[in-house]
Each structure stands twice: as structure tokens, then as C-alpha cells.
Residue frames as a rotation matrix with the C-alpha (Angstrom) as fourth column:
MET 1
-0.848 -0.246 0.470 106.40
0.460 0.098 0.882 20.49
-0.263 0.964 0.030 24.43
ALA 2
-0.429 0.718 -0.549 103.99
-0.730 -0.633 -0.257 22.80
-0.532 0.290 0.795 22.48
SER 3
-0.786 0.302 0.539 101.22
0.451 0.877 0.166 20.62
-0.423 0.374 -0.826 20.99
THR 4
-0.585 0.611 0.533 98.16
0.578 -0.147 0.803 21.02
0.568 0.778 -0.267 18.85
GLY 5
0.442 0.895 -0.062 96.16
0.750 -0.331 0.573 23.98
0.492 -0.300 -0.817 19.92
ASP 6
0.228 -0.456 -0.860 98.86
0.820 -0.387 0.422 25.75
-0.525 -0.801 0.286 21.83
VAL 7
0.974 -0.071 0.215 99.82
0.037 -0.888 -0.458 29.37
0.224 0.454 -0.863 21.10
VAL 8
0.309 -0.930 -0.201 103.52
0.881 0.200 0.429 29.95
-0.359 -0.310 0.880 20.75
LEU 9
0.859 -0.199 -0.471 105.59
-0.272 -0.958 -0.093 33.17
-0.433 0.209 -0.877 20.45
VAL 10
0.629 -0.661 0.409 108.25
0.777 0.506 -0.375 32.88
0.040 0.553 0.832 17.80
TYR 11
0.591 -0.541 -0.598 111.54
-0.049 -0.765 0.642 34.80
-0.805 -0.351 -0.479 18.27
HIS 12
0.781 -0.443 0.440 113.76
0.543 0.132 -0.829 35.85
0.310 0.887 0.344 15.43
ASN 13
-0.154 -0.926 0.345 117.40
0.376 -0.378 -0.846 36.84
0.914 -0.001 0.407 16.39
GLU 14
-0.651 -0.171 -0.740 116.16
0.734 0.108 -0.671 36.95
0.195 -0.979 0.055 19.99
GLN 15
-0.906 0.406 -0.122 113.44
-0.386 -0.909 -0.160 39.42
-0.175 -0.098 0.980 19.26
PRO 16
-0.320 0.849 0.421 109.76
0.243 0.503 -0.829 38.61
-0.916 -0.162 -0.367 19.42
ALA 17
-0.982 -0.125 -0.141 108.61
-0.107 -0.246 0.963 38.30
-0.155 0.961 0.229 15.83
PHE 18
-0.377 0.895 -0.240 105.04
-0.711 -0.113 0.694 36.75
0.594 0.432 0.679 15.85
PHE 19
-0.326 0.395 0.859 102.50
-0.658 0.558 -0.506 34.62
-0.679 -0.730 0.078 17.62
ALA 20
-0.458 0.272 -0.847 101.29
-0.678 0.510 0.530 31.32
0.576 0.816 -0.049 16.01
ARG 21
0.304 0.642 0.704 98.87
-0.862 0.500 -0.084 28.63
-0.406 -0.582 0.705 16.85
VAL 22
-0.822 -0.540 0.180 100.19
-0.445 0.807 0.387 24.99
-0.354 0.238 -0.904 16.58
GLN 23
0.099 0.872 -0.479 97.76
-0.994 0.107 -0.011 23.38
0.042 0.477 0.878 14.14
ASP 24
0.962 0.199 -0.186 99.47
-0.199 0.980 0.018 19.92
0.186 0.019 0.982 14.06
VAL 25
-0.012 -0.983 0.182 102.51
-0.966 0.059 0.253 18.08
-0.259 -0.173 -0.950 15.09
SER 26
0.921 0.360 0.151 103.22
-0.297 0.897 -0.328 14.88
-0.254 0.257 0.932 13.23
PRO 27
0.229 -0.925 0.302 106.33
0.171 0.344 0.923 12.67
-0.958 -0.160 0.237 12.76
ASP 28
0.359 -0.198 -0.912 108.41
-0.880 -0.396 -0.261 13.41
-0.309 0.897 -0.317 9.73
HIS 29
0.933 -0.063 -0.354 109.84
-0.117 0.878 -0.464 10.65
0.340 0.475 0.812 7.57
LYS 30
-0.137 -0.989 -0.047 113.31
-0.165 0.069 -0.984 11.44
0.977 -0.127 -0.173 9.12
ARG 31
0.243 0.186 -0.952 113.72
0.726 0.616 0.305 9.85
0.643 -0.766 0.015 12.43
ASP 32
-0.205 -0.191 -0.960 113.43
0.922 -0.365 -0.125 12.13
-0.327 -0.911 0.251 15.54
TRP 33
-0.998 -0.043 -0.046 112.01
0.023 -0.933 0.359 15.01
-0.059 0.357 0.932 13.40
TYR 34
-0.276 0.959 -0.070 108.48
0.726 0.160 -0.668 16.40
-0.630 -0.235 -0.741 13.34
GLN 35
-0.534 0.297 0.791 106.29
0.587 -0.544 0.600 18.37
0.608 0.785 0.116 10.89
VAL 36
-0.450 0.402 -0.798 104.93
0.662 -0.449 -0.600 21.30
-0.599 -0.798 -0.064 12.86
LYS 37
-0.264 0.503 0.823 102.12
0.760 -0.417 0.498 23.08
0.594 0.757 -0.272 11.19
LEU 38
-0.629 0.011 -0.777 101.74
0.580 -0.658 -0.479 26.71
-0.517 -0.753 0.407 12.50
LEU 39
0.376 0.706 0.600 98.96
0.854 -0.515 0.071 29.24
0.359 0.486 -0.797 11.79
VAL 40
-0.743 -0.658 -0.120 100.79
0.658 -0.687 -0.307 32.59
0.120 -0.307 0.944 12.04
LEU 41
0.260 0.911 -0.319 98.50
0.956 -0.290 -0.051 35.04
-0.139 -0.292 -0.946 13.72
GLN 42
-0.524 -0.297 -0.798 99.01
0.147 -0.955 0.259 38.10
-0.839 0.018 0.544 11.74
ILE 43
0.654 0.751 -0.091 97.17
0.068 -0.178 -0.982 39.75
-0.753 0.636 -0.168 8.76
PRO 44
0.315 0.817 -0.483 96.97
-0.814 0.494 0.304 38.00
0.487 0.298 0.821 6.38
LEU 45
0.534 -0.091 0.841 96.78
-0.554 0.714 0.429 34.62
-0.639 -0.694 0.331 8.22
THR 46
0.156 -0.576 -0.802 99.46
-0.871 0.303 -0.387 32.35
0.466 0.759 -0.455 6.96
GLU 47
0.903 0.083 0.423 99.93
-0.274 0.867 0.415 28.66
-0.332 -0.491 0.805 7.49
VAL 48
0.148 -0.897 -0.416 103.51
-0.865 0.087 -0.494 27.27
0.479 0.433 -0.763 7.45
THR 49
0.994 0.046 -0.104 105.06
-0.004 0.928 0.373 23.89
0.113 -0.370 0.922 8.12
TRP 50
0.200 -0.961 0.189 108.46
-0.949 -0.238 -0.208 23.64
0.245 -0.138 -0.960 9.79
ILE 51
0.687 -0.186 -0.703 110.39
0.183 0.980 -0.080 20.32
0.703 -0.074 0.707 10.23
LEU 52
0.204 -0.495 0.845 111.78
-0.788 -0.595 -0.158 20.47
0.580 -0.634 -0.511 13.71
ARG 53
-0.524 -0.354 -0.775 113.38
0.251 0.805 -0.538 18.25
0.814 -0.476 -0.333 16.36
GLU 54
0.387 0.707 -0.592 111.61
0.742 0.143 0.655 17.77
0.547 -0.693 -0.469 19.65
GLU 55
-0.125 -0.457 -0.881 114.10
0.921 -0.383 0.068 20.05
-0.368 -0.803 0.469 21.51
TYR 56
-0.943 -0.137 0.303 113.32
0.269 -0.850 0.453 22.92
0.195 0.509 0.838 19.05
ILE 57
-0.068 0.996 0.057 109.60
0.251 -0.038 0.967 22.59
0.965 0.080 -0.248 19.81
ASN 58
0.424 0.133 -0.896 110.55
0.869 0.219 0.444 22.73
0.255 -0.967 -0.023 23.41
GLY 59
0.982 0.076 -0.175 112.20
0.118 -0.962 0.247 26.12
-0.150 -0.264 -0.953 23.06
THR 60
0.172 -0.984 0.044 115.80
0.521 0.129 0.844 25.35
-0.836 -0.122 0.535 22.13
ILE 61
0.332 -0.071 -0.941 117.34
-0.559 -0.818 -0.135 27.89
-0.760 0.570 -0.311 19.68
PHE 62
0.065 -0.423 0.904 117.84
0.716 0.650 0.254 26.71
-0.695 0.631 0.345 16.10
THR 63
-0.506 -0.406 -0.761 118.81
-0.162 -0.822 0.546 28.40
-0.847 0.399 0.350 12.89
MET 64
0.377 0.664 0.645 116.82
0.672 0.283 -0.685 29.19
-0.638 0.692 -0.339 9.78
ASP 65
0.646 -0.237 0.726 118.72
0.587 -0.454 -0.670 30.79
0.489 0.859 -0.154 6.83
GLY 66
-0.291 -0.945 0.147 121.53
0.529 -0.287 -0.798 31.70
0.797 -0.154 0.584 9.22
ASP 67
-0.324 0.277 0.905 119.23
-0.607 -0.794 0.026 33.54
0.726 -0.541 0.425 11.73
SER 68
-0.992 -0.044 -0.115 118.47
0.068 0.584 -0.809 32.28
0.103 -0.811 -0.576 15.20
VAL 69
-0.162 0.984 0.080 114.86
-0.579 -0.160 0.800 31.23
0.799 0.084 0.595 15.81
ARG 70
-0.988 -0.041 -0.147 113.09
0.100 0.557 -0.824 30.03
0.116 -0.829 -0.546 19.03
MET 71
-0.072 0.997 -0.027 109.49
-0.054 0.023 0.998 28.99
0.996 0.074 0.053 19.88
GLU 72
-0.988 -0.125 0.088 108.25
-0.090 0.007 -0.996 29.65
0.124 -0.992 -0.018 23.31
LYS 73
-0.379 0.904 -0.200 104.83
0.694 0.420 0.585 28.24
0.612 0.083 -0.786 24.38
VAL 74
-0.596 0.249 0.763 102.55
-0.420 -0.907 -0.032 30.99
0.685 -0.339 0.645 25.69
THR 75
-0.438 0.452 -0.777 100.98
0.751 0.660 -0.039 30.14
0.495 -0.600 -0.628 29.06
GLY 76
-0.521 0.286 0.805 98.64
-0.426 -0.904 0.045 31.85
0.740 -0.319 0.592 31.44
ARG 77
-0.871 0.292 0.396 96.51
-0.312 0.293 -0.904 31.44
-0.380 -0.910 -0.164 34.53
ARG 78
-0.639 0.687 0.346 93.26
0.653 0.722 -0.228 29.64
-0.407 0.080 -0.910 34.35
GLY 79
0.439 0.898 0.014 90.89
0.740 -0.352 -0.573 31.26
-0.509 0.262 -0.820 31.83
GLU 80
0.308 -0.458 -0.834 93.66
-0.438 -0.846 0.303 33.38
-0.844 0.272 -0.462 30.24
ALA 81
0.786 -0.090 -0.611 95.03
-0.589 0.191 -0.785 32.97
0.187 0.977 0.097 26.76
GLY 82
-0.191 -0.955 -0.227 97.36
-0.862 0.274 -0.426 30.04
0.469 0.114 -0.876 26.44
ASP 83
-0.705 -0.170 0.689 95.87
-0.594 0.672 -0.442 27.46
-0.387 -0.721 -0.575 28.69
GLY 84
-0.835 0.396 -0.382 93.07
-0.177 0.464 0.868 26.39
0.521 0.792 -0.317 26.45
ARG 85
-0.583 0.649 -0.489 90.50
0.811 0.505 -0.296 26.36
0.055 -0.569 -0.820 29.22
PRO 86
0.104 0.697 0.710 87.40
0.436 -0.673 0.597 28.55
0.894 0.247 -0.373 29.44
PRO 87
-0.654 -0.266 0.708 87.06
-0.438 -0.629 -0.642 31.05
0.616 -0.730 0.295 32.23
ASP 88
-0.935 0.302 -0.185 85.42
0.331 0.556 -0.762 29.95
-0.127 -0.774 -0.620 35.42
GLU 89
-0.147 0.960 0.238 81.59
0.762 -0.043 0.646 30.13
0.630 0.276 -0.726 35.33
GLY 90
0.732 0.607 -0.309 80.31
0.659 -0.515 0.549 33.34
0.174 -0.605 -0.777 36.87
SER 91
-0.093 -0.854 -0.511 83.70
0.874 -0.316 0.370 35.18
-0.478 -0.412 0.776 36.63
ARG 92
-0.350 -0.004 0.937 82.38
0.637 -0.734 0.235 37.94
0.687 0.679 0.260 34.27
GLY 93
0.399 0.620 0.675 81.89
0.125 -0.767 0.630 41.21
0.908 -0.167 -0.384 35.97
LYS 94
0.870 -0.193 -0.454 84.16
0.478 0.106 0.872 40.47
-0.120 -0.975 0.185 38.93
ASP 95
0.700 -0.681 -0.215 87.27
-0.545 -0.705 0.454 42.42
-0.460 -0.201 -0.865 39.85
PRO 96
0.594 -0.579 -0.559 90.33
-0.391 0.400 -0.829 41.51
0.703 0.711 0.012 37.68
PRO 97
0.583 -0.446 -0.679 93.05
0.690 0.714 0.123 39.38
0.430 -0.540 0.724 39.34
ALA 98
0.756 -0.398 -0.520 95.41
0.215 -0.600 0.771 41.10
-0.619 -0.694 -0.368 41.79
GLY 99
-0.325 -0.941 -0.094 97.94
0.193 -0.164 0.967 43.18
-0.926 0.296 0.235 39.81
GLY 100
-0.681 0.099 0.726 95.65
0.730 0.180 0.660 43.25
-0.065 0.979 -0.195 36.77
ARG 101
-0.471 0.611 -0.636 93.28
-0.160 -0.768 -0.620 45.71
-0.867 -0.190 0.460 35.27
VAL 102
0.041 0.550 0.834 90.58
0.894 0.353 -0.276 45.61
-0.446 0.757 -0.477 32.57
ILE 103
-0.655 -0.265 -0.707 90.98
-0.158 -0.867 0.472 48.06
-0.739 0.421 0.526 29.61
SER 104
0.387 0.856 0.342 88.15
0.374 0.193 -0.907 48.59
-0.843 0.479 -0.245 27.35
ILE 105
-0.589 -0.534 0.606 89.08
0.754 -0.095 0.650 48.95
-0.290 0.840 0.459 23.58
PHE 106
0.163 0.774 0.612 86.03
0.891 -0.382 0.245 51.16
0.423 0.506 -0.752 23.21
ASP 107
0.878 0.171 -0.448 87.23
0.431 -0.692 0.580 53.69
-0.210 -0.702 -0.681 25.84
ARG 108
-0.125 -0.992 0.001 90.68
0.860 -0.108 0.499 54.35
-0.495 0.063 0.867 24.29
LYS 109
0.567 0.187 -0.802 91.27
-0.117 -0.946 -0.303 57.95
-0.815 0.266 -0.515 23.22
ARG 110
0.615 -0.376 0.693 92.37
0.785 0.220 -0.579 58.32
0.066 0.900 0.431 19.61
GLY 111
0.782 -0.333 -0.527 95.40
-0.067 -0.885 0.460 60.42
-0.620 -0.324 -0.714 19.28
């Protein structure tokens, strides 16, 4: 289950729509429902609260205004976005993991 601090990818009609950080998950007054506070990671930053069942927080499709919505927790290897842990000490300057490559935002050509 996605929990406080996790990053989730939200799908709208089975298309990726936006990333969000889970700010808080707390029980709702309705039994078996939770208030999930999300910080939507787009400009401008927006905070929303959805009232969801646990299975919806775990990735089961639900509907909102007649459209399908699904949340998927973003995970990664140690030190990558999504796992909440810092990179290993001394890992800077080393070769990227197998199959990966480092791309500098400063070396991109404008076109």
C-alpha cells in the first residue's frame, strides 16, 4: 500500500496523468475508507484529498466522475526515486548501473 512519503503515478482512463506524493493517509469517518492527501507534482503544485478504500490505494481501478482512475506506487532500486533511501555513500562519479546511462540536462541541444 502506498503510504506517507511515497510517490505514486496516477492513471486516468488507463493513461498516465500525473505523479503525486502521498502527504498523509488517515482513517475516514466511514468504516474501511481513508482520506489520502496527495501533493500533485505539476506546476502549479496542488494538494488534493481523496477518500479511498485500501484496495484503491493498492492499485485497484476505481471511478471518479465516471472515468477510471488508478494509483500505482513508483518504486526503484536503492538510491533511485521512489524508495525513499539516499544513494550509497561514495556512489557519485561511478559508472551508472548496467543498462543505464547518465544524461546531463546542461548538455542537451536546443532544437
